[in-house]
N, C-alpha and C positions, 0 to 999 in steps of 0.2 A: 546392521541396520538398527537402530531405531530412526524413524523419521519424526522429527520434532517440528510441528507447525505452530507458529505463534501469531496471535492477533492482539492488537491493542497496545503494542509497545513501539517505540521509535527504533529505527534501524541502528542508530548510534548506541542505544541502550543494549540491544542484543549483541552488538559487536563487542561491547565492554565485558559482558559476562560469558560470552560463548566459549572462550578457550578454557577458562577455569571450570566451567560447568561440564564441558565434554571431558576434561581431564578426570573429574570425579566419576562421571558416568562410565567412562572407559574402564576405570579401576573396578567399579561395581560389576559390570557385565563381562569383563575380561574378554573383550572383542576388539578387533582392530579399529583404530581411530577413523579410518576411511569409511567404516560402516555407518557412521553418524551423519545425519543431515539436519540442518536447521533452516527452516524456511519462514520468512516473514510474509504473512498474508495481510495486505492492506485492507482495512475495514472502515466502514462508516456506519456509526450507530445512530439511528433515528428514533426519537421518542416524541410522541405528540406533535409531529410536524417540525421538530427541531433536531439539528445535528448536535449530539452530545458526546462527551468523552467516552470512548469505548472501554469496557472492562477488559482485563487481560485474560485471555483464554488460550490454553495450550492443548493441542491434540498430539498424542504420541501413538504412532503406528509401529507395531513390532510383533515379534513372535513371543508368545506368552512365556514368562519366566517365573510364574508363581506369585502369590500375593505378597510374600515378604519382600522379594526383590522389587516388585512393582511399588510397594510402599516406600522403600528406600529411594527408588528412582524419583518418585513424586516429591519426596523430601528434598532431594538435591536440587531438582528443578525449581521448586518453590523457594528454597533458600536463596538461590542466585537471582531469581526474578525479583524477589523482595528487596534486593540490593539496588534496584533501579528506582524509578519514581513512583512505582505502583504500591498500593497498600494491600491488595487482594489478588489472588490468582486462582483460576479454576483450571483443572487438568482432567482430561479424559483419555483413557487408553482404548485403543482398538487392537485386538489381537488378530494377527494374520494367521491363517491356517497354511501350513507348509505346502499342502497339496493344491492350494488355490493361489499361491504366489509364484509367478513365473519370471525368470530372468533369461532373456534370449531364447524363449520358447521352451524352456525346461523348468519344471517345478522343483521346489526344494524337497 
């Protein structure tokens, strides 16, 4: 698992970077490729009554792996997203607690 949720990019841009990005993240975390999910969340940003171009925002939900690994993970994601048409990217991590995460009725 990490669950990567992206707002503010086009589907085609995410498709272009997804394989290489997950390749690097998989090497970093040393976990199976099928644990990774990337989700595009469509968004409309409105300011002062006008629809404006949204900024790129990434949410990562995962089991905590420490600050150093988190920093490296953020660096990999940032590097790949900056290869698209965006100039800035914000990333936030949400650490899941194993006892609060259930799969098929069983917690980790």
